[in-house]
N, C-alpha and C positions, 0 to 999 in steps of 0.2 A: 211549168214548175209545179212540183207536188205540194199539196196542202197539208204539210206535216211540220210541226214545230221542231226545230233542231235542238232545243234545250229540254223541253218537257216531253216531246213525243206525241203531243196531242194531234189528232187527225180527224178527218171527216167521219161522222157517225150517221147512221140512218135511224129514222123513226117514222111516225105517222103524222100527217097533217089531218086534223080533225075539224070538219066543217060544223056549221051551226046545227045541221041536221044529223050530226054524228057519223057522217060518212068518212071512212079512213082511207087515205091514199098515201103512198110512200113519199118521203121527202128526205133531204139531207141537212145535217147541221154542220156547218163549216166552222173551224176555229178562227178566232180573231187574229190573223197573221199579219205581221208588219215586216218589211225589209229594213234592217237597222245595221249601221256600221258601228263596230266597237273597236277601240284601241287596246291592244294587249301590251302593257309596258314591259313584261318579262321578255317577250320575243321582239319588241320594238316594231310591231306591224299592226295593220288594221285588217279586221275580218268583217265580211258582210254576212249576217245571219238572218234567216227567216224565222222569226220568233213570235210566239203568241203573247198576249198581254200578261198572262201568267208567267211566261218565260222571262219577260222583262222584269217582272217583280222578283223572280228568282235571281236574275243577274244583279239587281240592285241589292239584294240581301246577301248573297254569297260573294259577289265579285265575279268579274268575267272569267278569270283564270280557273277558279274553283268550279264555276258553273259548267265550263267546257269540259273540265276533267270528269265531273259527275255525269255529264251527258255522254261522253265517250265510254265511260264504264257501263252505263245503261244501254249503250248501243244506238243512241239517237243521233249523235254527231259523228260525221266521218270526214271532217275537213282538215 
């Protein structure tokens, strides 16, 4: 399963791990993804989303229907 949030589009990014002696080696930063089930009352169905913590906050703020509409418009959600 890919490490991409279906609401915000957050994904893995790369950076440097810096040791105490200032040696830099490549590393990855993964988003805080959770598998969550949400009920959509307009469609009377439940969907399972892979969302980040920021995506959950977005859903709490906008509502699940509006968040999915916005994610589809941005090209993050294809369900």
